[in-house]
Every structure is written in structure tokens, then in C-alpha cells.
C-alpha positions in Angstrom: 79.3 108.8 85.9 79.2 108.5 82.1 79.6 112.3 81.9 82.9 111.9 83.8 81.7 113.4 87.0 84.1 111.9 89.6 81.6 111.8 92.4 79.2 109.9 90.3 81.9 107.5 89.2 83.0 107.0 92.8 79.4 106.3 94.0 78.7 104.0 91.1 81.9 102.0 92.0 80.6 101.6 95.5 77.3 100.4 94.2 79.1 97.7 92.3 81.2 96.9 95.3 78.1 96.4 97.5 76.0 94.8 94.8 73.3 97.4 95.6 70.9 97.8 92.7 73.3 95.9 90.4 75.1 92.5 90.5 78.2 92.7 92.6 81.3 93.0 90.5 84.7 93.9 91.7 85.8 94.4 88.1 83.1 97.0 87.5 83.9 98.6 90.9 87.5 98.9 89.8 86.7 100.3 86.4 84.5 103.1 87.7 86.9 103.8 90.6 89.8 104.1 88.1 87.7 106.6 86.1 87.0 108.6 89.3 90.7 108.6 90.1 91.5 109.8 86.5 89.0 112.6 87.0 90.6 113.8 90.3 88.7 112.1 93.1 91.1 112.2 96.1 89.7 109.1 97.8 89.7 106.9 94.8 93.4 105.8 94.7 93.1 103.9 97.9 90.0 102.1 96.6 91.7 101.3 93.3 94.5 99.7 95.1 92.2 97.6 97.3 90.0 96.4 94.4 93.0 95.6 92.3 94.4 93.5 95.1 91.1 91.6 95.6 90.8 90.8 91.9 94.4 89.6 91.8 93.9 87.5 94.9 90.7 86.0 93.4 92.7 84.8 90.4 95.3 83.2 92.5 92.8 81.7 94.9 90.9 80.1 91.9 94.3 78.5 91.0 94.5 76.9 94.4 97.0 79.2 96.1 96.3 78.7 99.8 98.1 81.9 100.9 96.1 84.0 98.4 92.9 82.3 99.5 93.5 83.3 103.2 94.5 86.9 102.1 91.3 87.1 100.2 89.4 85.9 103.2 91.0 88.7 105.2 90.0 91.3 102.6 86.4 90.1 102.6 86.3 90.2 106.4 87.7 93.8 106.4 85.1 94.8 103.8 82.3 93.3 105.9 83.5 95.5 108.8 83.7 98.6 106.7 80.5 98.3 104.7 78.1 97.8 107.6 75.5 95.4 108.7 73.5 95.4 105.5 76.4 93.7 103.7 78.5 92.1 106.4 76.7 88.7 106.5 77.4 87.9 102.9 81.0 89.1 103.1 81.6 87.3 106.3 80.2 84.1 104.9 82.6 84.4 101.9 85.5 85.2 104.2 84.9 82.1 106.4 84.4 79.8 103.5 87.7 80.9 102.0 89.5 80.7 105.4 88.2 77.2 106.0 89.5 76.2 102.5 92.9 77.7 103.2 93.0 76.2 106.7 92.5 72.7 105.2 95.8 73.4 103.4 97.4 74.4 106.7 97.7 78.0 105.9 98.7 79.9 109.1 96.8 83.2 108.3 93.6 81.2 107.7 93.9 79.8 111.3 94.3 83.4 112.5 91.2 84.5 110.6 89.1 81.7 111.9 90.4 82.1 115.5 89.4 85.8 115.4 86.0 85.0 113.9 85.2 82.6 116.8 86.8 84.8 119.4 84.8 87.9 118.5 81.7 86.3 116.9 82.4 87.6 113.4 80.1 85.8 111.0 79.7 83.0 113.5 78.5 82.5 117.0 81.3 83.3 119.4 83.0 80.1 120.7 86.1 80.6 122.9 87.0 76.9 122.8 87.0 76.7 119.0 88.9 80.0 118.9 91.6 78.6 121.1 91.8 75.5 118.9 92.5 77.7 115.9 95.0 79.9 117.8 96.8 76.7 118.8 96.9 75.5 115.2 98.2 78.9 114.0 100.8 79.0 116.8 102.0 75.5 115.8 102.5 77.0 112.3 104.5 79.9 113.7 101.9 82.6 113.2 102.9 85.5 115.4 99.4 86.8 116.0 98.2 83.3 117.0 101.2 82.9 119.3 100.5 86.1 121.1 96.7 85.6 121.5 97.3 82.0 122.8 100.0 83.3 125.1 97.6 85.9 126.6 95.0 83.2 127.0 97.4 81.2 129.1 98.5 84.2 131.1 94.9 85.1 131.9 93.7 81.5 132.2 91.0 82.2 129.6 89.5 78.9 128.3 92.8 77.2 129.0 94.5 76.5 132.4 96.4 79.5 133.7 100.1 79.0 132.9 102.2 82.2 133.0 105.4 80.4 131.9 103.8 78.9 128.8 102.0 82.2 128.1 105.2 84.2 128.3 107.1 81.7 126.1 104.4 82.0 123.4 104.4 85.8 123.6 108.2 85.9 123.4 108.1 83.8 120.2 105.7 86.2 118.7 107.7 89.3 119.8 110.9 87.8 118.4 109.1 87.7 115.0 108.4 91.4 115.3 104.7 91.3 116.3 104.3 94.7 118.0 101.5 93.8 120.5 103.5 90.8 121.8 106.5 93.1 122.4 104.5 95.1 124.8 103.2 92.0 126.6 106.7 90.6 126.9 107.8 93.9 128.4 105.0 93.7 130.9 105.9 90.2 131.8 109.5 91.2 132.5 108.4 94.2 134.5 106.1 92.3 136.8 107.6 88.8 136.7 104.7 87.0 134.9 106.1 83.7 133.8 109.7 84.9 133.9 112.0 86.5 136.6 111.3 90.2 136.8 114.0 92.2 135.0 113.5 95.9 134.4 116.3 96.2 131.9 114.6 93.5 129.8 111.3 95.1 130.2 112.7 98.5 129.0 114.3 96.7 126.0 111.0 95.2 124.9 109.0 98.4 125.6 111.4 100.3 123.4 111.2 97.7 120.7 107.4 98.2 120.8 107.7 102.0 120.7 109.8 101.8 117.5 106.7 100.6 115.7 103.8 101.9 117.8 102.6 105.3 119.0 102.0 105.0 122.7 102.9 108.4 124.4 101.9 107.1 127.9 104.2 104.1 127.7 107.0 106.2 126.3 106.7 108.6 129.2 106.8 105.6 131.7 109.9 104.2 130.0 111.7 107.5 130.4 111.0 107.3 134.1 112.0 103.6 134.3 115.4 104.4 132.8 116.1 106.8 135.7 115.6 104.2 138.3 118.7 103.2 140.2 120.2 99.6 140.3 118.4 98.2 137.2 119.0 94.5 137.0 121.6 93.2 134.7 
């Protein structure tokens, strides 16, 4: 690395990122990754961007910024998923500690992170009841992901009493905020009459909204067929 070999610089940056053989340091990881970028490593720029963001978020989180704290929690969770099981426990612990701190300040993204953690057992034992509690708190704060996940839970009757109407309403709120997965769910609800009167025109509308932001060739082909159907409802 000191001889300006970009591969050596890249690998040293990863060692600092992981804290493997050295004390973990995002600042040192950034320094060496920037050196690798300067010397032509093609993968380095994306890492530089990520480490720079983490360092900036850490500064804001230390100043008590709840939104930055929850974003930092999300970054640590994503790092835990990408670095593998040898490093995930420490990163998940950091993520959840930060998310809990931000949740105490009613940050909606923090509710989403905690809900996902309990839903999927990320860094904690899976607990569907606690997951639903956090989805509800996030939905109450107008977080689109929480609204959609809670809506699906009501449609499926998962951990909460089955209620298609309530589930549809929550997914619609999420879709209207531009959350792509919710757009597809809303289209499905309109197509099959889950929690709302079936209406193929409305189904096509939401499917097409979803296809504007998502790559789903199978659905796109179905929508083409739907649009040829006679007597679509007004």
C-alpha cells in the first residue's frame, strides 16, 4: 500500500473497515480507499462514497441529529450484511443501539430498522409481535415502508387480525408516497378486490406506476394483456 499499489491500498482499507488485525477505523479505511482510487482501482470510488457518508453521519449523530443517527444505523446494518458472519454481530449491535436511540426521538426510519430487525431476526431473536409494534409506530409517523409492511400483515392476518380494508388503506397510503412495493400491492388489491371493490382500470394504473420505477418483465407483459380486455370498469 505504501508503494502505491492500488490493490494493496484497497485491501488495507478493507482491513481497517473490518477491524481485522488493526483497530477499526473508518477514517483510515477512507484514507487508504482514496489512495486506491487515485491510483486507478475501479471499485474504490463506491467505497469512498460509502465511507465518507458514514464519517459524516457519525459527526451528525454525535451532535444529536436523530435522522443522521437512524441513517447511520442503516449503514451499519447494511455493512453487517455485506461483510459476513465474522463481523455482523458487532455491526448489528451498533446498528440496533443507534436505531433505539433514534427511535426514542420518534425518528420514523429508526422504527423501520427496528421493525425489520425483529421481523427477520437481524441481530436479535425474531419476534413478530415486536416487529408489528415498530411497524405501527413507523406507520403512525408516515413512514411508507412501515405502512406497506403493516398493511400486508393485515391483509395476510399475520400477527394481527386479518383486515383487508385496513391493510389496503395502509398500502395505499404508502403507494401514494411513491413506495414502489406498495404500488404493486395496491394494484393486486384492485385486481382481486382485496379490501376494495375490484377495478381493473385502477389495478392497471397502479401496476404501471410500479413499472415506472421497477423492472418486472412478467408483470409488464400481463399489463399489456389486461389493457386489451373488453369492458374495463370505469
